[in-house]
C-alpha positions in Angstrom: -2.9 -35.3 -11.4 -5.1 -34.9 -8.3 -2.4 -36.4 -6.1 0.3 -34.2 -7.6 -1.9 -31.1 -7.2 -2.6 -32.1 -3.6 1.1 -32.4 -2.9 2.0 -29.1 -4.5 -0.7 -27.2 -2.6 0.2 -28.8 0.7 3.9 -28.0 0.2 3.0 -24.4 -0.7 0.9 -24.2 2.5 -2.4 -23.6 0.6 -5.6 -25.2 1.8 -7.9 -25.4 -1.2 -11.3 -27.3 -1.0 -11.7 -30.4 -3.1 -14.4 -28.9 -5.3 -12.1 -26.0 -6.2 -9.2 -28.3 -6.8 -11.4 -30.2 -9.4 -12.0 -26.9 -11.2 -8.2 -26.2 -11.2 -7.6 -29.6 -12.7 -10.3 -29.0 -15.4 -8.6 -25.6 -16.1 -5.4 -27.5 -16.8 -7.2 -30.0 -19.1 -8.8 -27.2 -21.1 -5.5 -25.2 -21.3 -3.7 -28.3 -22.5 -6.5 -29.0 -25.1 -6.6 -25.4 -26.4 -2.9 -25.0 -26.4 -2.4 -27.6 -29.1 -4.4 -25.4 -31.5 -3.9 -21.9 -30.2 -0.4 -21.9 -28.6 -1.5 -20.2 -25.4 1.5 -21.1 -23.3 5.0 -22.5 -23.9 4.4 -25.1 -21.2 3.3 -28.3 -22.9 3.2 -30.8 -20.1 0.0 -30.7 -18.0 1.9 -31.8 -14.9 4.2 -28.8 -15.3 1.2 -26.6 -15.8 0.1 -27.5 -12.3 3.3 -26.1 -10.7 4.3 -23.4 -13.2 0.8 -22.0 -13.9 -1.7 -23.1 -11.2 0.4 -23.1 -7.9 2.6 -20.3 -9.3 -0.6 -18.2 -9.6 -2.0 -19.2 -6.2 1.0 -18.4 -4.0 0.1 -14.7 -4.1 -3.3 -15.5 -2.3 -2.2 -14.6 1.2 -1.0 -11.2 0.1 -4.1 -9.9 -1.7 -6.4 -7.5 0.1 -9.7 -6.2 -1.2 -12.6 -7.4 -3.2 -12.1 -6.3 -6.8 -9.1 -7.1 -8.8 -7.8 -6.8 -12.4 -5.3 -9.1 -14.0 -3.6 -7.0 -16.7 -1.9 -8.9 -19.6 -3.6 -12.0 -18.3 -2.6 -14.2 -21.3 -4.6 -17.5 -20.9 -6.0 -16.3 -17.6 -2.9 -16.4 -15.3 -3.0 -15.7 -12.5 -6.6 -14.5 -12.7 -8.4 -17.8 -13.4 -6.9 -19.8 -10.6 -7.4 -16.9 -8.2 -11.0 -16.5 -9.2 -11.7 -20.2 -8.8 -10.4 -20.3 -5.2 -12.0 -16.9 -4.3 -15.5 -17.1 -5.7 -16.6 -14.2 -3.4 -14.3 -11.7 -5.1 -14.5 -10.0 -8.5 -11.9 -10.3 -11.2 -11.5 -8.6 -14.6 -9.1 -10.4 -16.9 -7.7 -8.1 -19.5 -5.7 -9.0 -22.6 -5.4 -7.5 -26.1 -5.4 -10.9 -27.9 -8.8 -12.3 -28.9 -7.8 -16.0 -28.8 -6.8 -15.6 -25.1 -10.1 -13.9 -24.2 -12.1 -16.5 -26.1 -10.3 -19.2 -24.1 -11.0 -17.5 -20.8 -14.7 -17.1 -21.6 -15.0 -20.8 -22.6 -13.3 -21.9 -19.4 -15.7 -19.7 -17.3 -18.7 -21.2 -19.3 -17.6 -24.8 -18.9 -16.5 -24.5 -15.2 -19.4 -22.3 -14.1 -17.1 -19.4 -13.0 -19.3 -16.3 -12.6 -16.9 -13.9 -10.9 -14.8 -13.2 -14.0 -15.2 -10.6 -16.7 -12.9 -11.2 -19.6 -12.1 -8.0 -21.5 -10.2 -7.7 -24.8 -8.5 -4.3 -24.8 -5.1 -2.7 -24.5 -4.7 -1.7 -20.8 -4.2 2.0 -21.7 -7.5 2.1 -23.5 -9.5 0.3 -20.8 -11.6 2.7 -18.7 -13.5 0.8 -15.9 -16.6 2.2 -14.3 -15.5 1.0 -10.9 -11.8 1.2 -9.9 -9.9 -1.8 -8.4 -8.5 -2.8 -5.0 -5.7 -4.6 -6.7 -4.0 -4.5 -10.1 -2.2 -7.8 -10.7 0.4 -8.5 -13.3 2.5 -11.6 -14.0 5.5 -11.3 -16.4 3.7 -8.3 -17.9 6.2 -5.4 -18.1 8.8 -3.5 -16.2 7.5 -1.9 -12.9 7.7 1.6 -14.3 5.7 0.6 -17.5 3.2 -1.2 -15.4 2.6 1.8 -13.2 2.5 4.2 -16.2 0.0 2.1 -18.2 -2.2 1.1 -15.2 -2.2 4.3 -13.1 -5.9 4.9 -13.9 -7.0 1.5 -12.6 -6.7 1.4 -8.8 -9.1 3.0 -6.4 -7.9 5.5 -3.7 -6.4 2.7 -1.6 -5.7 0.3 -4.4 -2.4 -1.4 -4.7 -0.2 -2.9 -7.5 0.8 -6.6 -7.2 3.7 -7.4 -9.7 4.8 -11.1 -9.9 8.4 -11.1 -10.9 11.2 -13.6 -11.3 14.6 -12.5 -9.8 14.6 -9.6 -7.3 14.0 -6.6 -9.6 16.4 -4.2 -7.9 17.0 -2.1 -10.9 13.3 -1.7 -11.6 12.6 -0.7 -8.0 15.4 1.8 -8.1 13.9 3.5 -11.2 10.3 3.7 -9.9 8.4 7.0 -10.6 8.5 9.3 -7.5 4.7 9.1 -7.1 4.9 5.5 -6.0 6.4 3.5 -3.0 7.2 -0.1 -2.6 5.2 -1.5 0.4 6.7 -5.0 0.4 8.8 -7.4 -1.7 8.3 -11.0 -0.8 10.2 -14.1 -2.1 7.6 -16.7 -3.1 8.3 -20.4 -2.8 6.7 -22.3 -5.6 7.0 -26.1 -5.3 8.0 -27.7 -8.5 9.5 -24.5 -9.9 13.2 -24.3 -9.8 13.5 -20.5 -10.3 13.2 -17.4 -8.2 9.8 -15.7 -7.7 9.1 -12.4 -6.0 6.0 -10.4 -5.4 6.4 -6.6 -5.4 3.5 -4.7 -3.8 3.4 -1.0 -4.7 1.1 1.8 -3.7 0.7 5.5 -4.5 2.5 7.9 -2.1 0.3 10.0 0.2 
């Protein structure tokens, strides 16, 4: 598993220290263990989890700017947990409405000594943070319009939305609310994943 992770990260152009790689591998172990009882992900093979969950989460790293992020609809902590592991100097709120997912995230943080994550069980519309975010991240969460409508109260004045999508979401971009603009759409290459991936970065106009 270590060799496979090394190879995937190298192919993706990501330089991750060995200690952080060990935590990523432990995350996969725990996800695999909990998945058998709690059905947290449809991916059953730990080796596939490396590419489809870990590296798939980390390929957005070069595009994130800021210090404080929220991962909305995080599921079992994706992409938030891998991002928090490799960026211990940044703050992450991982938000999900399902208790079993939040319990899993808290257990991972406890076992791996991750102290820059706050796991919150809430619907995104109901969550009112004391401090706004530099980045609002979502992965397979909702349409772009729904994401913006539900999460409009979360970013700070210069905060941006980072939506991880599959195929290029032209129709969703065409129907964006007028208050928002697309700053960038980048095709992401994820080694080991034979499917399209795009990152859509959106900000508020003005």
